[in-house]
C-alpha positions in Angstrom: -4.8 3.4 23.5 -5.8 1.6 20.2 -5.3 3.6 17.2 -7.9 3.6 14.4 -7.8 5.5 10.6 -11.4 6.6 9.6 -11.8 7.7 5.9 -14.8 8.8 4.7 -16.3 11.2 2.0 -19.3 12.0 4.0 -18.5 14.8 6.8 -21.5 13.7 9.0 -20.5 9.8 8.8 -16.9 11.1 9.5 -17.8 13.1 12.5 -20.3 10.2 14.0 -18.1 7.5 13.8 -15.1 9.2 15.1 -17.0 10.6 17.8 -18.6 7.3 19.1 -14.6 5.6 18.7 -13.2 8.1 20.7 -15.8 7.4 23.6 -14.4 4.2 23.5 -10.8 5.3 24.2 -9.6 4.8 20.6 -7.1 7.8 19.0 -8.8 8.5 16.0 -7.2 9.9 12.9 -9.7 11.3 9.9 -9.0 11.5 6.5 -11.5 12.2 3.6 -10.8 10.4 0.7 -8.8 7.0 -0.1 -5.5 8.5 -1.3 -4.9 10.3 2.0 -6.0 7.0 3.8 -3.7 4.7 1.7 -0.8 7.8 2.5 -1.0 7.6 6.2 -1.9 3.7 6.7 1.3 3.2 4.7 3.6 5.9 7.0 1.6 5.3 10.3 1.0 2.3 12.7 -2.7 1.7 13.1 -4.5 -1.1 15.2 -7.5 -0.5 13.2 -8.4 1.2 9.2 -12.3 1.7 9.0 -13.2 2.4 5.0 -15.7 4.0 3.0 -16.3 1.7 0.2 -16.7 4.7 -2.4 -14.4 7.4 -1.7 -12.7 10.3 -4.0 -9.4 9.0 -5.6 -9.1 5.2 -4.1 -12.2 3.1 -3.1 -12.3 1.3 0.3 -11.4 -1.4 -1.9 -8.4 -0.4 -3.8 -6.9 1.0 -0.8 -6.9 -2.4 0.7 -5.4 -4.1 -2.7 -2.7 -1.7 -2.2 -1.8 -2.4 1.1 -2.2 -5.6 1.1 0.0 -5.9 -1.7 2.7 -4.0 0.3 2.4 -6.8 2.9 0.6 -4.5 5.2 -2.0 -6.6 7.1 -3.3 -4.0 9.4 -6.9 -5.4 10.2 -9.2 -3.5 7.5 -13.2 -3.1 7.9 -15.0 -1.7 5.2 -18.4 0.2 5.5 -20.8 0.6 2.3 -23.9 2.1 1.7 -24.9 -0.7 -0.7 -26.4 -3.9 0.0 -24.5 -5.7 -2.2 -23.4 -9.2 -1.3 -21.3 -9.3 -4.4 -19.4 -6.2 -3.8 -19.1 -7.5 0.1 -17.4 -10.6 -1.1 -15.3 -8.2 -3.7 -14.0 -6.7 -0.6 -13.7 -9.8 1.6 -11.5 -11.2 -1.6 -9.3 -8.3 -1.9 -7.9 -8.7 2.0 -10.3 -6.9 3.8 -11.3 -8.7 7.1 -15.0 -7.0 7.6 -17.5 -5.9 5.4 -20.6 -3.9 7.1 -23.5 -2.1 6.1 -23.6 1.6 7.2 -27.1 1.2 8.4 -25.5 -1.5 11.2 -25.9 -0.3 14.6 -22.6 2.0 15.7 -22.2 -0.4 19.0 -22.3 -3.5 16.7 -19.7 -1.6 14.4 -17.5 -0.7 17.6 -18.0 -4.4 18.4 -16.7 -5.9 15.1 -13.9 -3.4 15.1 -12.6 -4.5 19.0 -12.6 -8.0 17.7 -10.6 -7.6 14.7 -8.1 -5.9 16.3 -7.8 -8.6 19.4 -7.6 -11.2 17.1 -4.8 -9.9 15.2 -3.2 -9.1 18.2 -3.9 -13.1 18.8 -2.4 -13.8 15.6 0.6 -12.0 16.1 1.5 -13.3 19.2 0.7 -16.6 18.0 3.0 -16.2 15.0 5.7 -14.5 17.2 5.7 -17.3 19.8 5.9 -20.1 16.9 9.2 -18.4 16.0 10.7 -19.4 19.2 9.5 -22.8 19.7 11.9 -25.7 18.3 11.4 -26.7 14.4 10.6 -30.7 15.5 8.1 -29.4 17.6 6.5 -26.9 15.0 7.3 -27.4 11.5 8.1 -24.0 9.6 7.3 -25.6 6.4 4.9 -28.2 4.7 6.0 -29.8 1.8 4.5 -32.0 -0.9 5.7 -33.0 -4.6 4.1 -29.6 -5.8 3.3 -27.5 -2.9 5.3 -25.6 -0.2 3.6 -23.5 2.6 6.4 -21.6 4.2 4.3 -20.8 7.5 7.0 -18.5 8.5 7.2 -16.4 5.4 3.5 -16.6 5.0 4.5 -17.9 1.6 2.7 -20.7 -1.1 4.5 -22.1 -3.8 2.8 -24.5 -6.0 4.3 -26.0 -9.0 7.4 -23.6 -8.5 5.3 -20.9 -8.7 4.7 -18.5 -6.1 1.0 -17.5 -5.5 -0.7 -14.3 -4.9 -2.7 -15.3 -2.0 -4.7 -12.3 0.2 -4.2 -12.5 4.0 -7.2 -14.1 4.6 -6.6 -16.8 1.9 -3.3 -17.5 3.4 -4.8 -17.8 6.8 -7.4 -20.4 5.8 -4.8 -22.3 3.9 -2.5 -22.6 7.1 -5.4 -23.3 9.5 -6.4 -26.4 7.3 -3.0 -27.8 6.6 -1.8 -27.5 9.8 -5.0 -29.6 10.9 -4.9 -31.8 7.4 -7.3 -34.6 7.5 -9.4 -32.8 9.9 -13.1 -31.7 8.6 -13.8 -28.0 9.5 -17.0 -26.8 9.2 -17.8 -23.2 7.6 -19.4 -22.2 11.1 -16.1 -22.6 13.0 -13.9 -20.8 10.1 -16.2 -18.0 10.3 -16.0 -17.9 13.9 -12.3 -18.4 14.1 -11.6 -15.7 11.4 -14.6 -13.4 11.9 -15.9 -13.9 15.5 -19.5 -15.0 14.1 -21.1 -18.4 13.2 -23.9 -16.8 11.5 -25.1 -19.8 8.7 -26.2 -17.0 6.8 -22.6 -15.6 6.3 -21.3 -18.8 5.6 -21.1 -18.2 1.7 -18.0 -15.6 2.4 -16.3 -19.1 3.3 -17.3 -20.9 0.0 -16.0 -18.2 -2.1 -13.0 -17.8 -0.5 -12.4 -21.6 -0.4 -13.4 -21.4 -4.3 -10.4 -18.8 -5.1 -7.9 -20.5 -3.0 -8.8 -23.8 -4.9 -8.1 -22.2 -8.4 -4.9 -20.9 -7.2 -3.9 -25.0 -6.5 -5.5 -26.0 -9.4 -8.3 -27.5 -7.4 -6.1 -29.6 -5.4 -5.3 -30.4 -1.7 -8.5 -28.6 -0.5 -11.5 -31.2 -0.2 -15.1 -31.1 0.8 -17.3 -33.4 2.9 -20.7 -32.6 1.7 -22.6 -31.2 4.8 -19.9 -31.1 7.3 -17.1 -28.8 6.0 -13.6 -28.5 4.5 -10.4 -30.4 4.9 -6.8 -30.8 3.7 -5.7 -33.7 1.8 -1.9 -33.8 1.3 -1.5 -37.0 -0.8 -1.9 -35.1 -4.3 -0.5 -36.8 -7.3 
């Protein structure tokens, strides 16, 4: 049975969410503020964290930042009553995997949650399988004059400095690097990481790519206007 932690200071919403997820065979733990959510997530394994954006103690974004900084990469879906694109991008950049308005139909919330759990399981299985492969079949690192990407340790070093990347930023860089020279569209990136291909959401990809580029001093990740992004290793 899949385990989910739901955090919201609105009792009615908490009851509604917990009821519907239990009806879909989830083991549900509920808390009413961000600090309790953070403490529970640190001490217990969950398949998904469903967090309210605005909560007492810690906001959903603050909980996300704290957990990601500690290396906890449990999928996180943030719900908000605010229709604010900038806040959504802030949440995604902090390391959350999905950001939905509370007016989203319950059925869609559950489908999105299922998708996040499924992709995380597939990602973990792929990572596990890659460890067992020989290094000549699957290089553990990508090394250039200035950049080192350790795919096993999930660590990126640029100009001898270890970069502070969110999980999603690393995953996007990893995908581009492993398929270097190949142009990958925004829609494909959305489909790969979020299970959606809505062109209205491609701004999310642009913002994340911009943040990665900034950390790499605008090296390596290139744009093919009208087509997408690609990784170019030969940098000076």
